[in-house]
C-alpha positions, 0 to 999 in steps of 0.5 A, a space after each residue: 898654367 902654375 901649380 900650388 902645393 899648399 896644406 893648412 890644417 887646424 887639428 891635434 896629434 893622435 900621438 907624440 911625435 916619433 924622432 928619428 936622427 941620422 948619422 949626418 946630423 939630420 933628424 926627421 919627426 913623424 906624427 899622425 894628425 887628426 882634423 875633422 870634417 862637418 857633414 850634415 847627415 841626411 837622414 837626422 839633418 843633424 851635423 856630424 865631425 867625421 875625422 880625417 887622419 893625416 901622416 905628417 913630418 918635419 925635417 932639420 934642414 940647414 939652419 932650420 930646426 923644425 924637427 927640434 921643435 916639433 920634438 920639443 913643444 908637440 904632443 898628442 892632443 895639443 891644438 896646432 895649425 900646420 902649414 906645409 905641402 903634400 909630398 909623395 913618399 915612396 919605398 920598397 918594402 923589407 918583409 914584402 920587397 914590394 913598392 909602396 907609396 904614401 901621401 904625407 904633409 911636410 910641415 912648412 910651419 907650426 902655429 900653436 893654438 893652445 893657451 899658455 894654461 894648457 901648456 907644460 912647456 914655454 913655447 914660441 907662438 909661430 916658427 916659419 920655414 923657409 926650406 923644401 922638404 925632400 922625400 924621406 920615407 918614414 
């Protein structure tokens, strides 16, 4: 049986991306992304939006410079469509020495939804990524 690990989200970053560069020239960009889950309140009969917050990351790999694109064009509150896959990041805490895990979305593609009038800089309408993202802790 085949497996599929694909995530598509439409929402907004809750903060500007944080950028980490590495001595080998690699780059990792991380940010938290907010999406709404809509459900009907049983008591009132009204629909309510419940925010869900998801940690996301983008890497520069090979000739693909997705982290550079995110760093340059993504900012808090900008409406985006993200395509990616789930990754389980694992690390040992420096302070407590315990093992930690976090489920995150590694971004494969990025679509800008905001209109040009809301955007301070000229930007590409679509960014495609063909690379697989490894597990890099934030």
